[in-house]
N, C-alpha and C positions, 0 to 999 in steps of 0.2 A: 496519506500519512506514511504508508509503507515505503514509497519511493524516497521521501525525505529522510526517513530514519535509516534506510539502507545506505544512502549516500553519506549521511552523517557518520555512519560507522565505517566509511571508507570504501564502499563498494559501488560499482556501476549498477544502476537500476532504473526501471521505468515502470510506471503504473498507468493502468487504464481501467475503465469501467463500462458497464452496460448502460448506465444512466448518467453519463458525464454531464456536468452542468452546462447549460446553454449560455450562462453568463460569462463563461471563460474564467471564472474565479473559483478557487478552492473554498470550501465552507469556512466561514469566519472562525468557528470554534476549533476546527482542525488546525488552522494556522496558529491560533493562540496556543493550543496544546503543544504543537511542535516547537514554537518559539520559547515556551517555558523551559524546555530542556536544551535549548541552544541550537536547534536545527534551523539552518538557513532555508527560508521558504520562498525566496525571491524568484526562483525559476520554476516553481510548482504550478502546473496548469492542468485542468481536467482534460483527459483524453479519452476518446471512445475506443472500445475494445477492437473494433474493426480495423483500426490502424496498426494493430500488433501483428508482426510477422514472426511466427514461432521460431524460425531459424536464427533469429537475432539474439536469442536468450539461451542461457544454460539451463534454466528452469522457469516454468510458469506456475505461479502459485495463486490459487484463489483464496481470497480472504474469507470466503464462505457466503453468507447472505443469501443462500438458496439459489445462487446463480448457476446456470448451466451454459457452457460455451462449447457447443458441438464442433466449432471450427478450430478450437485450440486444444492441444494436448495438455491437460492440467496434470502437473507432476505431483502436486500436493494441495490439499484443501485445509485451511486452518480453522474453518468453522466459526469465524467471528461474526458477531452481530453487527449489522450496518449501523453506525452511529448517526447517520443522516437524520436531521430533524430532532435529535436528542439534545439534552442539556449539556452544558460545558463538561460536567463530570463524566458523562458517557463517553465523550471524546477522549478525555484523559485516560479512562480505563482501557479504551481501545488502543490508544497510543502506547500505553505501558505493555499491553499484551503483544502488540506488534514488535515492540523493541526486544522483548524476550525471545519471540519466535525468530526474528531476523538474526539475533545473536546466536541462537541455537543452530540455525541453518548454516551460518557461517562457520561455526565450530565444527559441525559435522562434515563440512566440505574440506576443512583443513586437516581433519583427522584421517581422512581417506587416503 
């Protein structure tokens, strides 16, 4: 959801996880939650974290979920609960939290 939201807000972003779906599809409730606020989800695909090269990004942010990534320099951890397997409303709450956090991150970068 973070990748979609960041792009929706006009920024280049990529997202990856330690447990990317083998189905090649983003969770249905995540897609629904994003589309409810007008985010284009057509290019979103689950990607594994081992495909991330840290030098390609200005910052690497962990959503939280108790994940440790010793091979990646995590710049910030947002401490969010993983909505995977949750009800539709859990995805909406996570979406809303991510939208606020991405907006705040963008604002802090433009203020610097």
